[in-house]
N, CA, C and O atoms as CSV, one atom per row, in Angstrom:
chain,resi,resn,atom,element,x,y,z
A,1,UNK,N,N,-12.893,5.598,13.448
A,1,UNK,CA,C,-12.501,4.736,12.784
A,1,UNK,C,C,-13.404,4.332,11.643
A,1,UNK,O,O,-14.630,4.240,11.580
A,2,UNK,N,N,-12.411,4.108,10.725
A,2,UNK,CA,C,-13.165,3.562,9.292
A,2,UNK,C,C,-13.646,2.176,9.120
A,2,UNK,O,O,-12.914,1.252,9.473
A,3,UNK,N,N,-14.857,1.936,8.589
A,3,UNK,CA,C,-15.430,0.579,8.693
A,3,UNK,C,C,-14.595,-0.462,8.047
A,3,UNK,O,O,-14.225,-0.248,6.893
A,4,UNK,N,N,-14.250,-1.564,8.641
A,4,UNK,CA,C,-13.164,-2.636,8.085
A,4,UNK,C,C,-13.793,-3.315,6.694
A,4,UNK,O,O,-14.872,-3.900,6.601
A,5,UNK,N,N,-12.646,-3.032,5.460
A,5,UNK,CA,C,-12.631,-3.669,4.180
A,5,UNK,C,C,-13.115,-5.368,4.424
A,5,UNK,O,O,-13.947,-5.955,3.732
A,6,UNK,N,N,-12.361,-5.948,5.579
A,6,UNK,CA,C,-12.353,-7.499,5.430
A,6,UNK,C,C,-12.943,-7.533,7.090
A,6,UNK,O,O,-12.705,-6.776,8.031
A,7,UNK,N,N,-13.749,-8.669,6.993
A,7,UNK,CA,C,-14.353,-8.755,8.455
A,7,UNK,C,C,-13.171,-9.507,9.425
A,7,UNK,O,O,-12.224,-10.118,8.929
A,8,UNK,N,N,-13.381,-9.361,10.878
A,8,UNK,CA,C,-12.336,-9.676,11.974
A,8,UNK,C,C,-12.323,-11.336,11.761
A,8,UNK,O,O,-11.395,-12.096,12.038
A,9,UNK,N,N,-13.565,-11.658,11.214
A,9,UNK,CA,C,-13.334,-13.643,11.293
A,9,UNK,C,C,-12.471,-14.074,10.246
A,9,UNK,O,O,-11.628,-14.971,10.219
A,10,UNK,N,N,-12.922,-13.097,9.223
A,10,UNK,CA,C,-12.146,-13.581,7.859
A,10,UNK,C,C,-10.279,-13.293,8.019
A,10,UNK,O,O,-9.367,-14.104,7.859
A,11,UNK,N,N,-10.223,-11.857,8.382
A,11,UNK,CA,C,-8.665,-11.641,8.884
A,11,UNK,C,C,-7.774,-12.351,9.276
A,11,UNK,O,O,-6.609,-12.550,8.930
A,12,UNK,N,N,-8.857,-12.968,10.540
A,12,UNK,CA,C,-8.087,-13.812,11.657
A,12,UNK,C,C,-7.664,-15.519,11.006
A,12,UNK,O,O,-6.637,-16.189,11.104
A,13,UNK,N,N,-8.773,-15.734,10.447
A,13,UNK,CA,C,-8.784,-16.918,9.493
A,13,UNK,C,C,-7.815,-16.897,8.375
A,13,UNK,O,O,-7.423,-17.989,7.965
A,14,UNK,N,N,-7.405,-15.902,7.863
A,14,UNK,CA,C,-6.565,-15.790,7.012
A,14,UNK,C,C,-4.513,-15.736,7.404
A,14,UNK,O,O,-3.523,-16.205,6.843
A,15,UNK,N,N,-4.784,-14.799,8.785
A,15,UNK,CA,C,-3.792,-15.209,9.379
A,15,UNK,C,C,-3.171,-16.255,9.830
A,15,UNK,O,O,-1.963,-16.486,9.879
A,16,UNK,N,N,-4.201,-16.971,10.206
A,16,UNK,CA,C,-3.874,-18.594,10.823
A,16,UNK,C,C,-3.558,-19.791,9.157
A,16,UNK,O,O,-2.930,-20.849,9.122
A,17,UNK,N,N,-4.120,-19.222,8.252
A,17,UNK,CA,C,-3.722,-19.997,7.337
A,17,UNK,C,C,-2.639,-19.386,6.891
A,17,UNK,O,O,-1.963,-20.081,6.132
A,18,UNK,N,N,-2.232,-18.289,7.111
A,18,UNK,CA,C,-0.919,-17.860,6.519
A,18,UNK,C,C,0.560,-18.551,7.147
A,18,UNK,O,O,1.582,-18.989,6.620
A,19,UNK,N,N,0.086,-18.396,8.529
A,19,UNK,CA,C,1.005,-18.925,9.374
A,19,UNK,C,C,1.119,-20.576,9.052
A,19,UNK,O,O,2.231,-21.103,9.025
A,20,UNK,N,N,0.008,-21.280,8.833
A,20,UNK,CA,C,0.431,-22.880,8.728
A,20,UNK,C,C,1.274,-22.668,7.380
A,20,UNK,O,O,2.389,-23.183,7.307
A,21,UNK,N,N,0.818,-22.001,6.431
A,21,UNK,CA,C,1.434,-22.404,5.044
A,21,UNK,C,C,2.621,-21.920,4.909
A,21,UNK,O,O,3.317,-22.173,3.926
A,22,UNK,N,N,3.045,-21.066,6.009
A,22,UNK,CA,C,4.657,-20.551,6.190
A,22,UNK,C,C,5.394,-21.216,7.183
A,22,UNK,O,O,6.584,-20.925,7.308
A,23,UNK,N,N,4.803,-22.190,8.021
A,23,UNK,CA,C,5.075,-23.162,9.096
A,23,UNK,C,C,5.936,-21.908,10.184
A,23,UNK,O,O,7.112,-21.829,10.539
A,24,UNK,N,N,4.681,-21.014,10.482
A,24,UNK,CA,C,5.460,-19.871,11.422
A,24,UNK,C,C,4.427,-20.106,12.605
A,24,UNK,O,O,3.304,-20.599,12.492
A,25,UNK,N,N,5.075,-19.624,13.831
A,25,UNK,CA,C,3.980,-19.657,14.752
A,25,UNK,C,C,4.332,-18.238,15.521
A,25,UNK,O,O,5.120,-18.103,16.457
A,26,UNK,N,N,3.535,-17.209,14.876
A,26,UNK,CA,C,3.567,-15.592,15.491
A,26,UNK,C,C,2.873,-15.767,16.596
A,26,UNK,O,O,2.071,-16.688,16.752
A,27,UNK,N,N,3.225,-14.598,17.721
A,27,UNK,CA,C,2.732,-14.437,18.622
A,27,UNK,C,C,1.237,-13.929,18.744
A,27,UNK,O,O,0.688,-13.714,17.663
A,28,UNK,N,N,0.477,-13.698,19.907
A,28,UNK,CA,C,-0.758,-13.262,19.792
A,28,UNK,C,C,-0.657,-11.557,19.151
A,28,UNK,O,O,-1.340,-11.208,18.189
A,29,UNK,N,N,0.097,-10.823,19.712
A,29,UNK,CA,C,0.276,-9.839,19.263
A,29,UNK,C,C,0.390,-9.781,17.777
A,29,UNK,O,O,-0.452,-9.170,17.119
A,30,UNK,N,N,1.352,-10.365,17.248
A,30,UNK,CA,C,1.900,-10.036,15.858
A,30,UNK,C,C,0.546,-10.916,14.991
A,30,UNK,O,O,0.302,-10.487,13.864
A,31,UNK,N,N,-0.106,-11.830,15.381
A,31,UNK,CA,C,-1.545,-12.219,14.908
A,31,UNK,C,C,-2.421,-10.876,14.811
A,31,UNK,O,O,-3.039,-10.663,13.767
A,32,UNK,N,N,-2.476,-10.093,15.727
A,32,UNK,CA,C,-3.472,-9.114,16.063
A,32,UNK,C,C,-3.150,-7.815,14.843
A,32,UNK,O,O,-3.957,-7.260,14.096
A,33,UNK,N,N,-1.624,-7.596,14.991
A,33,UNK,CA,C,-1.389,-6.454,14.167
A,33,UNK,C,C,-1.319,-6.767,12.646
A,33,UNK,O,O,-1.472,-5.882,11.805
A,34,UNK,N,N,-1.078,-8.082,12.328
A,34,UNK,CA,C,-1.385,-8.285,11.045
A,34,UNK,C,C,-2.760,-8.615,10.653
A,34,UNK,O,O,-3.052,-8.521,9.460
A,35,UNK,N,N,-3.783,-9.048,11.642
A,35,UNK,CA,C,-5.009,-9.106,11.056
A,35,UNK,C,C,-5.653,-7.684,11.323
A,35,UNK,O,O,-6.861,-7.666,11.084
A,36,UNK,N,N,-5.294,-6.889,11.619
A,36,UNK,CA,C,-5.810,-5.584,11.630
A,36,UNK,C,C,-5.297,-4.808,10.336
A,36,UNK,O,O,-5.834,-3.821,9.833
A,37,UNK,N,N,-4.128,-5.469,9.896
A,37,UNK,CA,C,-3.999,-4.917,8.627
A,37,UNK,C,C,-5.019,-5.183,7.251
A,37,UNK,O,O,-5.585,-4.481,6.414
A,38,UNK,N,N,-4.892,-6.534,7.537
A,38,UNK,CA,C,-5.968,-7.300,6.621
A,38,UNK,C,C,-6.962,-6.662,6.397
A,38,UNK,O,O,-7.332,-6.281,5.287
A,39,UNK,N,N,-7.655,-6.428,7.739
A,39,UNK,CA,C,-9.064,-5.702,7.880
A,39,UNK,C,C,-9.065,-4.431,7.144
A,39,UNK,O,O,-9.985,-4.079,6.405
A,40,UNK,N,N,-7.745,-3.599,7.430
A,40,UNK,CA,C,-8.025,-2.291,6.416
A,40,UNK,C,C,-7.856,-2.550,5.416
A,40,UNK,O,O,-7.870,-1.514,4.750
A,41,UNK,N,N,-7.612,-3.740,4.577
A,41,UNK,CA,C,-7.191,-3.909,3.143
A,41,UNK,C,C,-5.924,-3.427,2.654
A,41,UNK,O,O,-5.775,-3.129,1.469
A,42,UNK,N,N,-4.805,-3.316,3.693
A,42,UNK,CA,C,-3.564,-2.873,3.243
A,42,UNK,C,C,-2.318,-4.019,2.909
A,42,UNK,O,O,-1.206,-3.919,2.392
A,43,UNK,N,N,-3.229,-5.326,3.571
A,43,UNK,CA,C,-1.785,-6.084,3.380
A,43,UNK,C,C,-2.634,-7.260,2.733
A,43,UNK,O,O,-3.814,-7.533,2.955
A,44,UNK,N,N,-1.717,-7.902,1.858
A,44,UNK,CA,C,-1.955,-9.257,1.302
A,44,UNK,C,C,-0.574,-10.239,0.632
A,44,UNK,O,O,0.521,-9.773,0.314
A,45,UNK,N,N,-0.945,-11.515,0.547
A,45,UNK,CA,C,0.284,-12.351,0.734
A,45,UNK,C,C,0.386,-12.855,-0.628
A,45,UNK,O,O,-0.576,-13.406,-1.164
A,46,UNK,N,N,1.511,-12.693,-1.217
A,46,UNK,CA,C,1.741,-13.783,-2.407
A,46,UNK,C,C,1.989,-15.029,-2.022
A,46,UNK,O,O,3.073,-15.362,-1.544
A,47,UNK,N,N,0.996,-15.833,-2.200
A,47,UNK,CA,C,1.663,-17.358,-1.688
A,47,UNK,C,C,2.761,-18.025,-2.457
A,47,UNK,O,O,3.507,-18.833,-1.903
A,48,UNK,N,N,2.854,-17.769,-3.470
A,48,UNK,CA,C,4.100,-18.563,-4.598
A,48,UNK,C,C,5.479,-17.784,-4.139
A,48,UNK,O,O,6.501,-18.442,-3.946
A,49,UNK,N,N,5.464,-16.603,-4.003
A,49,UNK,CA,C,6.401,-15.963,-3.706
A,49,UNK,C,C,6.749,-16.173,-1.865
A,49,UNK,O,O,7.895,-16.344,-1.450
A,50,UNK,N,N,5.872,-16.130,-1.214
A,50,UNK,CA,C,6.117,-16.047,0.211
A,50,UNK,C,C,6.241,-14.897,0.376
A,50,UNK,O,O,7.138,-14.698,1.195
A,51,UNK,N,N,5.812,-14.026,0.028
A,51,UNK,CA,C,5.921,-12.230,0.045
A,51,UNK,C,C,4.953,-11.865,0.439
A,51,UNK,O,O,3.889,-12.347,0.050
A,52,UNK,N,N,5.043,-10.628,1.585
A,52,UNK,CA,C,3.835,-9.830,1.888
A,52,UNK,C,C,3.701,-8.571,1.128
A,52,UNK,O,O,4.734,-7.904,1.087
A,53,UNK,N,N,2.674,-8.090,0.516
A,53,UNK,CA,C,2.525,-6.662,0.067
A,53,UNK,C,C,1.848,-5.633,0.974
A,53,UNK,O,O,0.710,-5.748,1.429
A,54,UNK,N,N,2.759,-4.525,1.198
A,54,UNK,CA,C,1.733,-4.016,2.452
A,54,UNK,C,C,1.673,-2.164,2.189
A,54,UNK,O,O,2.666,-1.452,2.045
A,55,UNK,N,N,0.842,-1.900,2.186
A,55,UNK,CA,C,0.421,-0.579,1.412
A,55,UNK,C,C,0.280,0.073,2.578
A,55,UNK,O,O,-0.348,-0.228,3.593
A,56,UNK,N,N,1.264,1.457,2.176
A,56,UNK,CA,C,1.379,2.430,3.807
A,56,UNK,C,C,-0.143,3.026,4.286
A,56,UNK,O,O,-1.149,2.559,3.753
A,57,UNK,N,N,-0.203,3.628,4.877
A,57,UNK,CA,C,-1.414,4.267,5.697
A,57,UNK,C,C,-0.877,5.920,4.809
A,57,UNK,O,O,-1.581,6.683,4.147
A,58,UNK,N,N,0.193,5.986,5.051
A,58,UNK,CA,C,0.502,7.483,4.451
A,58,UNK,C,C,1.676,7.248,3.380
A,58,UNK,O,O,2.673,6.574,3.640
A,59,UNK,N,N,1.466,7.830,2.244
A,59,UNK,CA,C,2.664,7.697,1.202
A,59,UNK,C,C,3.654,8.602,1.645
A,59,UNK,O,O,3.373,9.733,2.044
A,60,UNK,N,N,4.984,8.077,1.583
A,60,UNK,CA,C,6.121,8.719,1.474
A,60,UNK,C,C,6.581,9.500,0.449
A,60,UNK,O,O,6.878,8.996,-0.635
A,61,UNK,N,N,6.690,10.887,0.706
A,61,UNK,CA,C,7.372,11.571,-0.685
A,61,UNK,C,C,8.493,11.828,-0.462
A,61,UNK,O,O,9.043,12.337,0.515
A,62,UNK,N,N,9.016,11.298,-1.832
A,62,UNK,CA,C,10.384,11.548,-2.386
A,62,UNK,C,C,11.479,12.372,-2.453
A,62,UNK,O,O,10.868,13.439,-2.512
A,63,UNK,N,N,12.747,12.710,-2.492
A,63,UNK,CA,C,12.840,13.747,-2.757
A,63,UNK,C,C,12.919,14.186,-4.467
A,63,UNK,O,O,13.460,15.209,-4.886
A,64,UNK,N,N,12.389,13.374,-5.121
A,64,UNK,CA,C,12.120,13.547,-6.670
A,64,UNK,C,C,10.737,13.902,-6.873
A,64,UNK,O,O,10.345,13.899,-8.040
A,65,UNK,N,N,9.777,14.262,-5.798
A,65,UNK,CA,C,8.648,14.186,-5.655
A,65,UNK,C,C,7.621,13.123,-5.944
A,65,UNK,O,O,6.413,13.273,-5.759
A,66,UNK,N,N,8.107,12.206,-6.338
A,66,UNK,CA,C,7.364,10.875,-6.223
A,66,UNK,C,C,6.874,10.625,-4.844
A,66,UNK,O,O,7.319,11.093,-3.796
A,67,UNK,N,N,5.655,9.620,-5.063
A,67,UNK,CA,C,5.271,9.284,-3.915
A,67,UNK,C,C,5.794,7.655,-3.863
A,67,UNK,O,O,6.024,6.951,-4.846
A,68,UNK,N,N,5.910,7.277,-2.463
A,68,UNK,CA,C,6.097,5.562,-2.129
A,68,UNK,C,C,4.904,5.300,-1.149
A,68,UNK,O,O,4.686,5.864,-0.077
A,69,UNK,N,N,4.116,4.220,-1.826
A,69,UNK,CA,C,3.438,3.826,-0.803
A,69,UNK,C,C,3.001,2.221,-0.721
A,69,UNK,O,O,2.034,1.775,-0.103
A,70,UNK,N,N,3.726,1.659,-1.308
A,70,UNK,CA,C,4.083,0.142,-0.879
A,70,UNK,C,C,5.031,-0.575,-0.826
A,70,UNK,O,O,5.724,-0.722,-1.833
A,71,UNK,N,N,5.332,-1.225,0.362
A,71,UNK,CA,C,6.258,-2.166,0.521
A,71,UNK,C,C,6.222,-3.862,0.260
A,71,UNK,O,O,5.208,-4.478,0.586
A,72,UNK,N,N,7.095,-4.398,-0.194
A,72,UNK,CA,C,7.208,-5.720,-0.519
A,72,UNK,C,C,8.156,-6.175,0.615
A,72,UNK,O,O,9.139,-5.541,0.998
A,73,UNK,N,N,7.758,-7.268,1.061
A,73,UNK,CA,C,8.381,-7.755,2.228
A,73,UNK,C,C,8.883,-9.210,1.960
A,73,UNK,O,O,8.062,-9.938,1.402
A,74,UNK,N,N,10.047,-9.727,2.253
A,74,UNK,CA,C,10.228,-11.239,2.158
A,74,UNK,C,C,11.015,-11.534,3.405
A,74,UNK,O,O,11.423,-10.793,4.299
A,75,UNK,N,N,11.108,-12.803,3.211
A,75,UNK,CA,C,12.008,-13.540,4.399
A,75,UNK,C,C,13.532,-13.120,4.154
A,75,UNK,O,O,14.042,-13.188,3.036
A,76,UNK,N,N,14.276,-12.644,5.386
A,76,UNK,CA,C,15.541,-12.433,5.460
A,76,UNK,C,C,16.616,-13.876,5.181
A,76,UNK,O,O,16.462,-15.055,5.498
A,77,UNK,N,N,17.704,-13.181,4.467
A,77,UNK,CA,C,18.518,-14.685,4.048
A,77,UNK,C,C,19.592,-14.654,5.599
A,77,UNK,O,O,19.896,-13.631,6.213
A,78,UNK,N,N,20.006,-16.071,5.949
A,78,UNK,CA,C,20.872,-15.739,6.784
A,78,UNK,C,C,21.838,-14.838,6.995
A,78,UNK,O,O,22.116,-14.472,8.137
A,79,UNK,N,N,22.552,-14.310,5.758
A,79,UNK,CA,C,23.642,-13.555,5.597
A,79,UNK,C,C,22.700,-12.324,5.942
A,79,UNK,O,O,23.215,-11.790,6.924
A,80,UNK,N,N,21.735,-11.743,5.637
A,80,UNK,CA,C,21.250,-10.569,5.926
A,80,UNK,C,C,20.826,-10.468,7.640
A,80,UNK,O,O,20.766,-9.452,8.333
A,81,UNK,N,N,20.587,-11.772,7.996
A,81,UNK,CA,C,20.102,-11.342,9.503
A,81,UNK,C,C,21.622,-11.510,10.407
A,81,UNK,O,O,21.584,-10.976,11.516
A,82,UNK,N,N,22.632,-12.038,10.122
A,82,UNK,CA,C,24.072,-11.843,10.252
A,82,UNK,C,C,24.319,-10.282,10.508
A,82,UNK,O,O,24.540,-9.603,11.511
A,83,UNK,N,N,24.175,-10.016,9.084
A,83,UNK,CA,C,24.827,-8.507,9.176
A,83,UNK,C,C,23.765,-7.287,9.723
A,83,UNK,O,O,24.215,-6.237,10.182
A,84,UNK,N,N,22.453,-7.527,9.628
A,84,UNK,CA,C,21.536,-6.935,10.556
A,84,UNK,C,C,21.998,-6.589,12.387
A,84,UNK,O,O,21.784,-5.632,13.131
A,85,UNK,N,N,22.696,-7.892,12.555
A,85,UNK,CA,C,23.034,-8.020,14.054
A,85,UNK,C,C,24.274,-7.221,14.225
A,85,UNK,O,O,24.626,-7.154,15.402
A,86,UNK,N,N,25.002,-6.624,13.413
A,86,UNK,CA,C,25.981,-5.850,13.424
A,86,UNK,C,C,25.692,-4.519,13.731
A,86,UNK,O,O,26.605,-3.693,13.726
A,87,UNK,N,N,24.635,-4.224,13.977
A,87,UNK,CA,C,23.858,-2.805,14.626
A,87,UNK,C,C,24.253,-2.246,15.633
A,87,UNK,O,O,24.583,-3.008,16.542
A,88,UNK,N,N,24.388,-0.698,15.900
A,88,UNK,CA,C,24.797,-0.341,16.925
A,88,UNK,C,C,24.293,-0.414,18.246
A,88,UNK,O,O,24.937,-0.363,19.294
A,89,UNK,N,N,22.753,-0.571,18.043
A,89,UNK,CA,C,21.638,-0.811,18.825
A,89,UNK,C,C,20.907,-1.915,18.461
A,89,UNK,O,O,21.227,-2.838,17.712
A,90,UNK,N,N,19.526,-1.653,19.289
A,90,UNK,CA,C,18.387,-2.705,18.689
A,90,UNK,C,C,17.849,-2.214,17.479
A,90,UNK,O,O,17.645,-2.862,16.453
A,91,UNK,N,N,17.560,-0.593,17.756
A,91,UNK,CA,C,16.740,0.179,16.710
A,91,UNK,C,C,17.857,0.164,15.486
A,91,UNK,O,O,17.351,-0.021,14.379
A,92,UNK,N,N,18.864,0.279,15.502
A,92,UNK,CA,C,19.950,0.121,14.056
A,92,UNK,C,C,19.629,-1.421,13.654
A,92,UNK,O,O,19.474,-1.559,12.441
A,93,UNK,N,N,19.518,-2.425,14.305
A,93,UNK,CA,C,19.691,-3.888,14.155
A,93,UNK,C,C,18.265,-3.888,13.232
A,93,UNK,O,O,18.251,-4.239,12.052
A,94,UNK,N,N,17.350,-3.539,13.806
A,94,UNK,CA,C,15.605,-3.697,13.458
A,94,UNK,C,C,15.522,-3.060,12.102
A,94,UNK,O,O,14.763,-3.649,11.332
A,95,UNK,N,N,16.287,-1.703,11.500
A,95,UNK,CA,C,16.416,-0.990,10.572
A,95,UNK,C,C,16.868,-1.923,9.380
A,95,UNK,O,O,16.219,-2.323,8.414
A,96,UNK,N,N,18.232,-2.154,9.759
A,96,UNK,CA,C,19.100,-3.003,8.783
A,96,UNK,C,C,18.495,-4.409,8.602
A,96,UNK,O,O,18.749,-4.866,7.487
A,97,UNK,N,N,17.903,-5.067,9.242
A,97,UNK,CA,C,16.965,-6.192,8.795
A,97,UNK,C,C,15.745,-5.558,7.968
A,97,UNK,O,O,15.557,-6.032,6.848
A,98,UNK,N,N,14.943,-4.585,8.388
A,98,UNK,CA,C,13.765,-4.057,7.486
A,98,UNK,C,C,14.349,-3.794,6.325
A,98,UNK,O,O,13.773,-4.197,5.315
A,99,UNK,N,N,15.567,-3.095,6.192
A,99,UNK,CA,C,15.718,-2.307,4.841
A,99,UNK,C,C,16.218,-3.461,4.281
A,99,UNK,O,O,16.112,-3.252,3.072
A,100,UNK,N,N,16.844,-4.883,4.478
A,100,UNK,CA,C,17.157,-6.114,3.626
A,100,UNK,C,C,15.634,-6.675,3.039
A,100,UNK,O,O,15.334,-6.776,1.849
A,101,UNK,N,N,14.745,-7.016,4.245
A,101,UNK,CA,C,13.935,-7.474,3.765
A,101,UNK,C,C,12.545,-6.906,2.837
A,101,UNK,O,O,11.600,-7.544,2.374
A,102,UNK,N,N,12.829,-5.606,2.794
A,102,UNK,CA,C,12.019,-4.786,2.161
A,102,UNK,C,C,12.521,-4.329,0.887
A,102,UNK,O,O,11.714,-3.868,0.080
A,103,UNK,N,N,13.804,-4.399,0.586
A,103,UNK,CA,C,14.774,-3.636,-0.152
A,103,UNK,C,C,14.463,-2.288,-0.610
A,103,UNK,O,O,14.228,-1.728,-1.680
A,104,UNK,N,N,14.563,-1.962,0.734
A,104,UNK,CA,C,14.475,-0.017,0.665
A,104,UNK,C,C,15.788,0.381,1.764
A,104,UNK,O,O,16.368,-0.159,2.707
A,105,UNK,N,N,15.841,1.482,1.114
A,105,UNK,CA,C,17.011,2.268,2.163
A,105,UNK,C,C,16.925,2.445,3.249
A,105,UNK,O,O,15.851,3.015,3.443
A,106,UNK,N,N,17.417,2.299,4.100
A,106,UNK,CA,C,17.116,2.763,5.425
A,106,UNK,C,C,16.890,4.152,5.934
A,106,UNK,O,O,16.725,4.362,7.136
A,107,UNK,N,N,16.877,5.364,4.791
A,107,UNK,CA,C,16.452,6.378,5.059
A,107,UNK,C,C,14.941,6.522,4.922
A,107,UNK,O,O,14.185,7.318,5.478
A,108,UNK,N,N,14.734,5.723,4.197
A,108,UNK,CA,C,13.124,5.413,3.483
A,108,UNK,C,C,12.322,4.970,4.794
A,108,UNK,O,O,11.324,5.413,5.362
A,109,UNK,N,N,13.010,4.128,4.978
A,109,UNK,CA,C,12.336,3.120,6.443
A,109,UNK,C,C,12.448,4.507,7.811
A,109,UNK,O,O,11.425,4.756,8.450
A,110,UNK,N,N,13.233,4.975,7.989
A,110,UNK,CA,C,13.328,5.999,9.262
A,110,UNK,C,C,12.312,6.890,8.966
A,110,UNK,O,O,11.769,7.333,9.979
A,111,UNK,N,N,11.769,7.399,7.666
A,111,UNK,CA,C,10.650,8.077,7.697
A,111,UNK,C,C,9.166,7.672,7.710
A,111,UNK,O,O,8.269,8.485,7.488
A,112,UNK,N,N,8.923,6.188,8.019
A,112,UNK,CA,C,7.809,5.183,8.501
A,112,UNK,C,C,7.538,5.635,9.892
A,112,UNK,O,O,8.402,6.018,10.681
A,113,UNK,N,N,6.087,5.545,10.155
A,113,UNK,CA,C,5.362,6.423,11.585
A,113,UNK,C,C,5.919,4.845,12.136
A,113,UNK,O,O,6.133,3.957,11.311
A,114,UNK,N,N,6.104,4.642,13.505
A,114,UNK,CA,C,5.958,3.609,14.522
A,114,UNK,C,C,5.511,2.858,14.393
A,114,UNK,O,O,6.105,1.787,14.525
A,115,UNK,N,N,3.778,2.906,13.946
A,115,UNK,CA,C,2.962,1.606,13.767
A,115,UNK,C,C,3.441,0.990,12.514
A,115,UNK,O,O,3.413,-0.238,12.594
A,116,UNK,N,N,3.864,1.430,11.405
A,116,UNK,CA,C,4.215,0.588,10.045
A,116,UNK,C,C,5.567,-0.112,10.501
A,116,UNK,O,O,5.706,-1.245,10.040
A,117,UNK,N,N,6.520,0.320,11.264
A,117,UNK,CA,C,7.614,-0.719,11.830
A,117,UNK,C,C,7.323,-1.712,12.417
A,117,UNK,O,O,7.784,-2.825,12.168
A,118,UNK,N,N,6.269,-1.366,13.544
A,118,UNK,CA,C,5.730,-2.454,14.240
A,118,UNK,C,C,5.105,-3.496,13.463
A,118,UNK,O,O,5.322,-4.695,13.638
A,119,UNK,N,N,4.395,-3.054,12.678
A,119,UNK,CA,C,3.655,-4.086,11.735
A,119,UNK,C,C,4.635,-4.614,10.916
A,119,UNK,O,O,4.480,-5.831,10.816
A,120,UNK,N,N,5.566,-4.203,10.296
A,120,UNK,CA,C,6.778,-4.774,9.742
A,120,UNK,C,C,7.443,-5.818,10.572
A,120,UNK,O,O,7.627,-6.964,10.162
A,121,UNK,N,N,7.873,-5.302,12.001
A,121,UNK,CA,C,8.180,-6.714,12.767
A,121,UNK,C,C,7.250,-7.937,13.040
A,121,UNK,O,O,7.621,-9.070,13.345
A,122,UNK,N,N,6.022,-7.510,12.879
A,122,UNK,CA,C,5.078,-8.211,13.129
A,122,UNK,C,C,4.951,-9.314,11.664
A,122,UNK,O,O,4.418,-10.414,11.807
A,123,UNK,N,N,5.417,-8.940,10.492
A,123,UNK,CA,C,5.691,-9.687,9.688
A,123,UNK,C,C,6.755,-10.556,9.465
A,123,UNK,O,O,6.795,-11.584,8.790
A,124,UNK,N,N,7.768,-9.899,10.248
A,124,UNK,CA,C,8.954,-10.920,10.338
A,124,UNK,C,C,8.738,-12.068,11.059
A,124,UNK,O,O,9.181,-13.083,10.522
A,125,UNK,N,N,8.060,-12.243,12.364
A,125,UNK,CA,C,7.732,-13.511,12.797
A,125,UNK,C,C,6.812,-14.587,12.023
A,125,UNK,O,O,6.427,-15.666,12.473
A,126,UNK,N,N,6.595,-14.128,10.968
A,126,UNK,CA,C,5.815,-15.332,10.041
A,126,UNK,C,C,7.178,-15.943,9.044
A,126,UNK,O,O,7.044,-16.922,8.311
A,127,UNK,N,N,8.143,-15.367,9.145
A,127,UNK,CA,C,9.394,-15.762,8.611
A,127,UNK,C,C,10.429,-16.603,9.242
A,127,UNK,O,O,11.472,-17.021,8.739
A,128,UNK,N,N,9.903,-16.802,10.578
A,128,UNK,CA,C,10.567,-17.979,11.810
A,128,UNK,C,C,11.774,-17.127,12.363
A,128,UNK,O,O,12.501,-17.586,13.244
């Protein structure tokens, strides 16, 4: 395991601060996932916009040979949550909602490792 870029105590304090700022009550598991991403230096919060910026562990190569390595994550709208709920199953619903809040096509998100999808799910808990 590589040396953390941010100390655990600092990351956990940041998670608590973010939760308070966003009036959220994420679970202990979600807090842990988010703290680990902060510790690795991959996650930050734009407080003014209340959006997260997540640098992917491994860039995704697009069809045009460009690399995609960063996601901006924002709160879903009510309509986006309702539309996502029309998914065929839980996985489809999750991908639809993540597509909306990252403004990325589902085809891109399907290429992410499960760990990144789990982290995105943890970030959702900060949006109520």
